[in-house]
C-alpha positions as CSV (number, residue, x, y, z in Angstrom):
1,M,-7.2,-39.0,-7.0
2,T,-10.5,-37.1,-7.7
3,G,-13.3,-39.5,-8.7
4,N,-13.4,-37.1,-12.1
5,T,-9.7,-37.8,-12.9
6,I,-10.1,-41.5,-12.4
7,Q,-13.5,-41.3,-14.2
8,L,-11.5,-39.6,-17.1
9,A,-9.4,-42.1,-16.7
10,L,-12.0,-44.9,-17.6
11,H,-13.6,-43.2,-20.4
12,L,-17.0,-43.9,-19.3
13,S,-18.8,-42.6,-21.7
14,R,-21.1,-45.2,-22.9
15,I,-22.5,-45.2,-19.3
16,S,-25.5,-43.3,-18.5
17,N,-25.5,-39.9,-16.5
18,A,-28.7,-41.2,-14.6
19,I,-25.9,-42.9,-12.4
20,E,-23.5,-41.0,-10.4
21,P,-20.2,-42.2,-10.0
22,R,-18.6,-42.2,-6.0
23,D,-15.1,-41.9,-5.9
24,Y,-14.7,-45.6,-4.4
25,Q,-16.6,-47.5,-7.3
26,I,-14.5,-45.9,-9.5
27,Q,-10.9,-46.6,-7.4
28,I,-12.2,-50.5,-7.4
29,A,-12.9,-50.5,-10.7
30,E,-9.6,-49.1,-12.3
31,E,-7.9,-51.9,-9.9
32,V,-9.4,-54.6,-11.3
33,K,-9.7,-53.6,-15.0
34,Y,-7.7,-55.8,-16.6
35,K,-7.0,-58.2,-14.2
36,N,-8.3,-61.2,-12.2
37,S,-10.1,-60.0,-9.2
38,L,-12.5,-60.4,-6.9
39,I,-14.5,-57.4,-5.7
40,V,-15.7,-57.5,-1.6
41,L,-18.4,-54.9,-1.2
42,P,-21.3,-55.0,1.2
43,T,-25.3,-55.3,-0.1
44,S,-26.2,-51.9,-1.9
45,L,-23.0,-50.2,-2.0
46,G,-23.1,-50.9,-5.6
47,K,-21.2,-53.9,-7.1
48,T,-23.4,-54.0,-10.0
49,I,-21.9,-50.4,-10.7
50,C,-18.5,-51.4,-10.6
51,A,-19.1,-54.2,-13.0
52,L,-20.5,-52.1,-15.2
53,Y,-17.8,-49.8,-15.3
54,V,-15.3,-52.8,-15.6
55,I,-17.6,-54.5,-18.4
56,D,-17.2,-51.2,-20.3
57,Q,-13.5,-51.7,-20.7
58,H,-13.6,-54.6,-22.4
59,Y,-16.3,-53.8,-24.4
60,E,-14.2,-53.0,-27.8
61,R,-11.3,-56.1,-26.8
62,G,-13.9,-58.5,-26.8
63,K,-17.4,-60.5,-25.2
64,V,-18.2,-59.8,-22.0
65,L,-20.2,-62.8,-20.3
66,L,-22.2,-61.6,-16.7
67,M,-23.4,-64.6,-14.7
68,A,-26.1,-64.5,-11.9
69,P,-26.8,-67.6,-9.8
70,T,-30.7,-67.3,-9.9
71,K,-33.5,-65.7,-12.7
72,P,-34.8,-63.1,-10.8
73,L,-31.1,-61.7,-10.1
74,I,-31.0,-61.8,-14.2
75,D,-33.5,-60.2,-14.6
76,Q,-32.3,-57.0,-12.5
77,H,-28.6,-57.3,-14.0
78,I,-30.6,-57.2,-17.5
79,A,-32.9,-54.3,-17.0
80,F,-29.7,-52.4,-14.8
81,L,-27.5,-53.0,-18.3
82,R,-30.6,-52.0,-21.0
83,A,-31.0,-48.7,-19.0
84,N,-27.4,-47.5,-18.1
85,Y,-25.6,-49.1,-20.4
86,L,-26.2,-47.4,-23.6
87,I,-25.1,-50.0,-26.5
88,P,-27.0,-50.9,-29.7
89,P,-30.1,-53.0,-28.5
90,E,-28.7,-55.8,-30.7
91,D,-25.3,-56.0,-28.8
92,F,-27.0,-57.6,-25.6
93,L,-27.7,-61.2,-25.7
94,I,-30.0,-62.8,-22.9
95,L,-29.2,-66.8,-23.0
96,S,-31.7,-68.9,-20.8
97,G,-32.7,-72.6,-21.1
98,N,-36.0,-71.7,-22.7
99,I,-33.9,-70.3,-25.8
100,P,-33.8,-74.0,-28.2
101,P,-29.7,-75.0,-28.1
102,K,-29.6,-75.5,-31.3
103,T,-30.3,-71.7,-32.1
104,R,-27.9,-70.0,-29.3
105,P,-24.6,-70.9,-31.1
106,E,-25.6,-67.6,-33.7
107,M,-26.9,-66.1,-31.2
108,W,-23.7,-65.9,-29.4
109,K,-21.9,-65.2,-32.4
110,N,-23.6,-62.5,-32.6
111,A,-23.7,-60.7,-29.0
112,K,-21.2,-58.6,-27.1
113,V,-22.5,-58.4,-23.4
114,I,-24.4,-61.9,-22.7
115,I,-26.6,-62.3,-19.1
116,A,-26.8,-66.0,-18.2
117,T,-27.6,-68.1,-15.2
118,P,-24.4,-69.8,-15.2
119,Q,-26.4,-73.8,-15.7
120,V,-26.8,-72.3,-19.4
121,I,-23.3,-71.8,-20.1
122,H,-22.0,-75.0,-18.5
123,N,-24.3,-77.2,-20.6
124,D,-23.5,-75.4,-23.7
125,L,-19.9,-75.7,-23.0
126,K,-20.3,-79.5,-22.6
127,N,-21.8,-79.4,-25.4
128,N,-19.6,-77.6,-27.8
129,R,-21.9,-75.0,-29.0
130,Y,-19.5,-72.1,-28.6
131,T,-16.0,-71.5,-26.8
132,L,-14.9,-68.6,-24.6
133,S,-11.9,-67.8,-26.6
134,N,-13.3,-64.7,-27.9
135,V,-14.9,-63.8,-24.3
136,S,-12.8,-60.7,-23.0
137,L,-14.3,-60.6,-19.4
138,I,-16.7,-63.1,-17.2
139,V,-18.5,-61.7,-14.2
140,F,-19.3,-64.0,-11.5
141,D,-21.9,-62.2,-9.5
142,E,-22.5,-64.1,-6.2
143,C,-19.2,-65.7,-6.5
144,H,-19.1,-67.6,-3.1
145,R,-21.5,-70.1,-5.2
146,C,-18.1,-71.1,-6.6
147,S,-18.0,-74.5,-4.4
148,G,-18.9,-78.2,-5.1
149,D,-20.5,-78.8,-8.1
150,Y,-21.8,-75.6,-8.2
151,S,-21.1,-74.3,-12.4
152,Y,-19.0,-71.3,-11.6
153,A,-16.0,-73.7,-10.9
154,P,-16.0,-75.9,-14.6
155,I,-17.0,-72.5,-16.6
156,A,-13.1,-70.9,-14.8
157,D,-11.7,-74.2,-15.9
158,Y,-13.3,-73.4,-19.7
159,Y,-12.3,-70.0,-19.2
160,T,-8.3,-70.1,-18.5
161,E,-8.0,-73.2,-20.9
162,Q,-9.8,-71.9,-24.5
163,N,-9.0,-67.6,-23.1
164,P,-5.6,-68.0,-21.1
165,N,-5.4,-64.1,-21.6
166,G,-8.8,-63.7,-20.5
167,C,-10.0,-61.8,-17.2
168,I,-12.2,-63.0,-14.8
169,L,-14.3,-60.9,-12.0
170,G,-15.8,-62.1,-9.2
171,M,-18.5,-60.1,-7.2
172,T,-19.3,-60.8,-3.5
173,A,-20.9,-59.0,0.0
174,T,-18.2,-60.4,2.4
175,L,-15.2,-62.8,2.2
176,P,-16.3,-66.1,1.8
177,K,-14.8,-69.3,3.6
178,E,-13.9,-70.9,0.6
179,L,-11.7,-68.0,-0.4
180,D,-9.1,-69.9,-1.2
181,Y,-10.6,-72.2,-3.7
182,I,-12.1,-68.9,-5.5
183,I,-8.6,-67.3,-5.5
184,E,-6.6,-70.9,-6.9
185,K,-10.2,-71.4,-9.3
186,F,-10.5,-68.2,-10.9
187,K,-6.7,-66.9,-10.9
188,I,-7.4,-64.3,-8.4
189,V,-4.6,-61.6,-8.5
190,T,-6.2,-58.4,-6.9
191,I,-8.7,-58.5,-4.2
192,A,-10.6,-55.0,-4.1
193,E,-12.4,-54.8,-0.9
194,R,-14.0,-52.6,1.3
195,S,-16.4,-53.0,4.6
196,V,-18.8,-50.1,5.8
197,Q,-16.4,-48.9,8.2
198,S,-14.5,-48.1,5.0
199,A,-13.8,-44.1,5.3
200,D,-14.6,-43.4,1.4
201,V,-18.2,-45.6,1.8
202,K,-19.1,-44.5,5.2
203,E,-21.2,-42.0,4.2
204,Y,-23.1,-43.9,1.7
205,T,-24.2,-46.1,4.8
206,H,-27.2,-46.3,6.4
207,E,-27.6,-48.2,10.5
208,K,-29.0,-51.4,10.9
209,T,-30.2,-52.3,13.8
210,T,-30.8,-55.8,15.1
211,K,-33.5,-57.1,17.5
212,P,-33.2,-60.5,18.9
213,I,-36.8,-62.2,20.1
214,F,-36.1,-65.0,22.3
215,V,-38.9,-67.5,22.8
216,H,-39.5,-70.8,23.8
217,L,-40.2,-73.9,23.4
218,N,-43.2,-75.5,25.3
219,A,-42.9,-78.8,27.6
220,K,-44.2,-81.3,24.9
221,C,-42.2,-79.6,22.0
222,Q,-39.0,-80.0,24.8
223,Y,-39.9,-83.8,25.1
224,I,-40.3,-84.6,21.6
225,S,-37.0,-82.5,21.4
226,G,-35.2,-85.2,23.9
227,V,-36.4,-87.9,22.6
228,I,-35.2,-87.0,18.8
229,S,-31.6,-86.6,20.5
230,S,-32.0,-90.4,22.3
231,I,-32.8,-91.8,19.3
232,E,-29.7,-90.3,17.3
233,E,-27.4,-91.5,20.2
234,D,-28.2,-94.9,20.3
235,A,-27.1,-94.7,16.4
236,R,-24.5,-93.5,17.2
237,L,-23.6,-96.0,19.9
238,K,-24.2,-98.9,17.7
239,L,-22.2,-97.3,15.1
240,R,-19.7,-97.1,17.4
241,S,-20.5,-100.9,18.1
242,L,-19.6,-101.7,14.5
243,G,-16.1,-100.0,14.9
244,Y,-17.0,-97.2,13.4
245,K,-14.8,-93.7,15.1
246,I,-18.1,-92.0,16.7
247,S,-18.3,-91.1,20.2
248,K,-21.9,-91.2,22.5
249,S,-21.6,-87.2,22.5
250,D,-19.9,-86.6,19.1
251,V,-22.5,-84.9,17.0
252,T,-20.5,-82.8,14.5
253,M,-21.0,-83.0,11.0
254,K,-17.5,-83.5,10.0
255,T,-17.8,-87.1,12.4
256,L,-20.8,-88.0,10.6
257,E,-19.3,-87.4,6.8
258,A,-16.1,-89.6,7.8
259,V,-18.5,-92.5,9.0
260,R,-20.1,-92.2,6.0
261,K,-17.2,-92.2,3.6
262,E,-15.8,-95.4,5.9
263,A,-19.3,-96.9,5.6
264,V,-19.5,-96.1,1.6
265,H,-16.0,-98.1,1.3
266,R,-17.2,-101.4,3.2
267,S,-20.1,-101.3,1.8
268,S,-17.8,-101.5,-1.8
269,R,-16.4,-104.7,-0.1
270,R,-19.6,-106.2,0.4
271,E,-19.5,-106.2,4.2
272,H,-22.2,-106.0,6.2
273,S,-21.3,-103.6,8.5
274,G,-21.1,-101.4,5.9
275,F,-24.7,-101.4,4.7
276,Q,-25.8,-101.3,8.5
277,G,-23.7,-98.3,8.7
278,M,-24.7,-96.4,6.1
279,A,-28.3,-97.0,7.6
280,L,-27.7,-95.9,10.9
281,Y,-25.7,-92.6,9.7
282,G,-28.9,-92.0,7.7
283,V,-31.2,-92.5,11.4
284,C,-28.2,-89.9,12.6
285,M,-29.0,-87.8,9.6
286,K,-33.0,-87.8,10.0
287,M,-33.2,-87.1,13.7
288,K,-30.8,-84.3,13.3
289,H,-33.0,-82.9,11.0
290,A,-36.1,-83.2,12.8
291,R,-34.9,-82.2,15.9
292,I,-33.7,-79.0,13.8
293,L,-37.4,-79.1,12.7
294,I,-39.0,-78.8,16.0
295,D,-36.7,-76.6,17.9
296,T,-36.1,-73.9,14.8
297,Q,-39.0,-74.2,12.6
298,S,-42.3,-75.6,13.7
299,T,-44.8,-78.7,13.9
300,I,-46.1,-78.3,10.5
301,A,-42.5,-79.0,9.1
302,L,-42.0,-81.9,11.4
303,K,-45.6,-83.7,10.5
304,D,-44.4,-83.5,6.9
305,Y,-40.7,-84.8,7.8
306,F,-42.4,-88.0,9.9
307,K,-45.0,-88.6,7.2
308,E,-41.9,-89.0,4.9
309,I,-40.2,-91.2,7.0
310,I,-43.2,-93.4,7.6
311,N,-43.7,-93.6,4.0
312,G,-39.9,-93.9,3.1
313,D,-38.2,-97.1,1.8
314,K,-34.7,-96.4,2.9
315,G,-32.8,-98.5,5.3
316,A,-32.9,-95.4,8.3
317,D,-36.7,-95.7,7.5
318,K,-37.3,-98.9,8.1
319,I,-35.3,-98.6,11.3
320,L,-37.0,-95.8,12.5
321,R,-40.3,-97.3,12.2
322,S,-39.1,-100.0,14.5
323,N,-38.3,-97.9,17.1
324,H,-41.1,-97.7,19.7
325,S,-39.5,-94.5,20.7
326,F,-39.6,-93.0,17.3
327,I,-43.4,-94.4,16.9
328,E,-44.6,-93.0,20.2
329,I,-43.6,-89.1,19.2
330,C,-44.6,-89.4,15.7
331,N,-48.3,-90.7,16.8
332,T,-48.1,-87.2,19.5
333,V,-46.7,-85.0,16.3
334,L,-49.1,-86.0,14.0
335,H,-52.2,-84.9,16.7
336,M,-50.5,-82.5,17.6
337,E,-52.3,-79.0,17.5
338,E,-49.7,-76.7,19.6
339,E,-47.7,-74.4,17.6
340,H,-44.3,-73.3,17.1
341,P,-43.8,-70.2,19.7
342,K,-42.1,-68.3,16.2
343,L,-45.4,-68.3,14.6
344,N,-46.8,-66.8,17.4
345,A,-44.5,-64.2,17.7
346,I,-44.9,-64.1,13.7
347,K,-48.3,-63.3,14.8
348,D,-47.8,-60.3,17.3
349,L,-44.5,-59.0,15.5
350,V,-46.0,-57.9,12.0
351,P,-49.5,-55.8,12.6
352,R,-47.0,-54.0,15.5
353,I,-44.5,-53.1,12.8
354,L,-47.0,-52.1,10.6
355,N,-49.1,-50.0,12.9
356,E,-45.8,-48.2,13.4
357,S,-45.3,-47.3,10.2
358,D,-46.4,-47.7,6.5
359,G,-43.2,-49.6,4.9
360,K,-42.5,-52.8,3.3
361,I,-41.4,-56.2,5.9
362,I,-39.7,-59.3,3.9
363,I,-39.4,-62.4,6.0
364,F,-37.0,-65.0,5.3
365,A,-37.3,-68.5,6.0
366,N,-35.3,-71.5,5.4
367,Y,-38.5,-73.7,4.3
368,R,-41.2,-73.5,2.0
369,V,-43.9,-74.8,4.7
370,I,-42.7,-72.6,6.7
371,V,-43.5,-69.7,4.1
372,D,-46.8,-71.0,3.3
373,A,-47.4,-70.6,7.2
374,I,-47.1,-67.3,7.7
375,I,-48.3,-66.3,4.4
376,D,-51.6,-68.0,6.1
377,I,-51.1,-66.1,8.8
378,M,-50.8,-63.0,7.3
379,N,-54.0,-63.3,5.2
380,D,-55.8,-64.2,8.7
381,L,-54.9,-61.1,10.0
382,K,-55.7,-59.3,7.0
383,I,-52.2,-58.2,6.1
384,P,-51.3,-58.0,1.9
385,A,-48.5,-60.7,1.4
386,M,-46.9,-62.6,-1.5
387,K,-44.1,-65.2,-1.4
388,F,-41.6,-65.5,-3.2
389,V,-39.9,-69.0,-3.8
390,G,-37.9,-71.0,-6.0
391,Q,-39.3,-72.7,-9.0
392,A,-38.5,-76.5,-8.3
393,K,-41.6,-78.8,-6.6
394,Q,-44.2,-76.6,-7.8
395,G,-43.0,-73.2,-7.0
396,L,-43.0,-70.1,-8.7
397,T,-42.7,-69.8,-12.3
398,Q,-40.0,-67.0,-13.8
399,K,-42.6,-64.8,-15.0
400,K,-44.3,-65.0,-11.5
401,Q,-41.1,-64.6,-9.7
402,L,-40.1,-61.0,-11.5
403,E,-44.5,-59.9,-11.3
404,T,-44.1,-60.5,-7.4
405,M,-40.9,-58.9,-7.0
406,N,-42.1,-55.8,-9.5
407,K,-45.8,-55.7,-7.4
408,F,-43.5,-55.4,-3.9
409,R,-40.9,-52.5,-5.3
410,N,-44.2,-50.2,-6.3
411,G,-45.8,-51.6,-2.9
412,D,-48.8,-53.5,-4.1
413,F,-48.4,-55.4,-0.5
414,S,-46.4,-55.2,2.4
415,V,-44.8,-58.2,3.5
416,L,-42.6,-60.7,1.2
417,V,-42.4,-64.0,2.7
418,S,-39.0,-65.5,1.2
419,T,-37.1,-68.4,0.8
420,S,-32.7,-68.1,0.0
421,I,-34.1,-66.7,-3.4
422,G,-34.4,-63.6,-2.6
423,E,-31.6,-63.2,-0.2
424,E,-29.1,-62.8,-3.0
425,G,-28.3,-59.3,-4.4
426,L,-32.0,-58.3,-5.3
427,D,-32.4,-54.9,-4.9
428,V,-35.5,-53.9,-3.1
429,P,-36.0,-50.0,-2.6
430,S,-37.1,-49.0,0.8
431,T,-37.6,-52.5,3.0
432,D,-37.4,-50.8,6.6
433,T,-37.4,-54.1,8.2
434,I,-36.3,-57.6,7.6
435,I,-37.6,-60.5,9.8
436,F,-35.3,-63.4,10.0
437,Y,-37.5,-66.8,11.1
438,E,-34.4,-68.2,11.9
439,P,-30.6,-66.9,12.4
440,V,-28.5,-68.6,9.7
441,A,-25.0,-70.6,10.2
442,S,-23.6,-69.1,7.2
443,K,-21.9,-66.0,7.2
444,I,-22.4,-65.1,4.3
445,R,-26.2,-65.4,3.9
446,T,-26.6,-63.8,6.8
447,V,-24.8,-60.8,5.6
448,Q,-26.9,-61.0,2.4
449,R,-30.4,-61.2,4.4
450,M,-29.4,-58.1,5.9
451,G,-28.4,-56.8,2.9
452,R,-32.2,-56.6,1.6
453,T,-33.0,-53.2,4.6
454,G,-30.6,-50.4,5.1
455,R,-30.0,-50.0,1.6
456,H,-32.1,-46.1,0.9
457,A,-32.1,-45.3,4.8
458,D,-31.8,-47.0,8.4
459,G,-33.4,-50.2,8.6
460,T,-33.9,-53.0,11.6
461,I,-33.3,-56.4,11.3
462,Y,-35.4,-59.2,14.1
463,A,-34.1,-62.2,14.4
464,L,-36.5,-65.1,15.7
465,I,-34.5,-67.3,18.2
466,T,-35.3,-70.4,20.1
467,K,-33.7,-70.5,23.2
468,N,-31.1,-73.1,23.9
469,T,-30.6,-74.4,20.5
470,A,-29.1,-74.0,17.3
471,D,-30.7,-70.3,16.6
472,E,-28.7,-69.0,19.5
473,R,-25.1,-70.6,18.1
474,N,-26.3,-69.4,14.8
475,Y,-27.3,-65.9,15.9
476,Y,-24.0,-65.3,18.4
477,K,-21.6,-66.6,15.8
478,N,-22.8,-64.1,13.1
479,R,-23.9,-61.2,15.6
480,N,-20.9,-59.1,14.5
């Protein structure tokens, strides 16, 4: 069936001619339009366009609710819909926490297409401000978020209870590990999936070249990392002596979580070994995190973390403050001037890339302290750069986030340094290069980071990897 034939079947008269339908997008929309479905489509291949086609099929059937996990992504959806969905402006509603709760029910009542973060919708549903009974379609963007306590899951429960005949559409860039849970929670009956190798999308993809850059810890950092491992090992041995099922070499999170649950159980019975177990579990977790910081992040980050432990009042903090080995390395770290080799690699890499081309660079880092350190390096190098972080803990306001992304799109600066908030769904045209300050363990996060380049032309991804650390494991795990 040709694209034109399918397009006629979908009746897309309300969609702007600025969008040029691709056959696979129309085919996916036709497949999922009236069934609880999951669209799995790599970044830059138009999941949002597929969703728009489906939204249009439900426009006259009832309300449509589109949710996305971050405000910048919501802003992007709003801009896209207003530009490309030719319905009366008053039919759109953007629900945010800034709108007084008492006014939201009336606004909901009069709207046809609602765009919101899930937290706002979840809070309104809990407080009975409105129901989902007349919502014909709910779109869950970045639906891999539907796990744990995230608001997507309870909203799906409200929807299936209040409107059993309603339609759910989930969207993600790759099949998530929580697939079975998502299928059950969203009552999925159809999965429309394409990969970059699919015959009907291949012509729209661009080459992405990944280049690992390996760095080595200096002797002092290696020593600190070794002491941290020894402290964690001692804590595991003490847990074992208290009867917890853990071995000297067992460092898996699964085992530690089992220890935590057992410690909570014993504590509930007022057993002393339960309180001891919780404190020792805390030591294991803190030293595991400290080792990640020294191995893969920076001494700056480790200094801040050790200061938290020195000033902390938890049982684990008290145990560590009485540990001579910890005090020794803590004093060493607090007086260290040497920096992590990754930051030196950034100093060399970014100017070299910009000298070879005039394109944009996005640098992803897990921690804000690293983002700030990289921004300082860019300032020292006189390279125009801005950070892109979330709102919590004195981060960027929603207004500042939007302003920063618009400036980056317009070419006002060359380097965007971002935490995970920049990974999901943001459309940043002509980003030639992505730098991973660290490879991430999550396949979805890796795909999302990589998706920020190669959207409109070939792209390059550099991954900074500390040899013989978790970096290597994460890199090789998700290399393909």
